[in-house]
N, C-alpha and C positions, 0 to 999 in steps of 0.2 A: 589229205583232207579234201573232201569234195565240197566246194562252195555252194553247189546247187541243192544238196540235201544234207546239210550239216545238222547234227542234233542240237548244237548250240545256236541260239538265235544271234545272227550276225546282221549288222546294218547293211543297207543296199550298197553303200560305198565299200564296205569290207568284202562283200560277196563279189563285187566287180573287180576289186584289186586281186583277190585270190584267183579268180577265174582268168584274169589277164596274165598272171604269172604262169598259170597252167598252160595257157595257149602259147606263151613264149617258149616254154620247155617242150611241149608236145608237138605243136604245129610249126615251130620255128618261125613264128611271126615276129616282126619288130615290135617293141613294146608299145609304141604309139598305135599301131594297127590293132594289136591284141587288146589294148585298153578300150578302143572304140568298139570292137566286137563284143567285149565283155559287157560294156554298158548297154549295148543293143540287146544282148541276150538277157540280162537281168530285167530290163524294161519289158521285153517280150514275155518273159515268164510271169511277171507281175500282172500284165494285161490278160494273159491266158488264165490266171487263177480266177479272174472276175467274170470270164465268159469267153465266147468265141472271138477269135482275133485273126485278122488277115495278115499274112506275112509271106515272104518268098525266100527261097534258098536255091543253091545250085546242087543238082542231083549228081550222082556218081558219073553219069554219062555226059556231064557238062551242060545239061539243059536247065533252064530256069523253071522252077515249080512254084506256082502261086497256090497257097493253101489257106484254108480257114480251119483253125484248130483250137481245141481246148486241151488243157494239161490234165492228164489222168493222175490219180493219186500216187501210184507207185513210180518212183524214178528208176533210171537204169543204174547199173553198177559202173557204167562208164561215165566219168565226170564231164567229158566234153561232148556228150551226145544228149540231145533233147528228144524225149519221147512225147508224142502228143496224139490226141484223138482227132482224126481228120473228119470234120463234119460232113464235107461233100462226099467223100469216099466211104464213110461209115466204118473206118477201121483205124487201128493203131499204126502210126508211122514214126519214123525217127530220122534225124539228120545231125551232122556234126556242126557244132556252133561256129567253126571257122568258115562255114559255107553260108551262113545267114547273110542275106542281101538287104532286105527291108523288114522292118517290124511295124 
């Protein structure tokens, strides 16, 4: 079950809990860290639905990327990846939610 694009309407708390357990299993994070990341992710996605939002994450090359993005309508098939439209670059970008730094 993918908490980010579930066909059933879930509360924000339910989405965060499901996402936290997915992070524990996939990214092998301690539950406390996974829960914090999950809440940050759910809040970011809600902000992105209402308009451009500034956030930052760690890229694959370990550099920090500050972005302003909007969430496009289609989600990815990967539950732990956020796809967004980068307003500054004018293109679609994605990152793993365990690498989200600030929202």
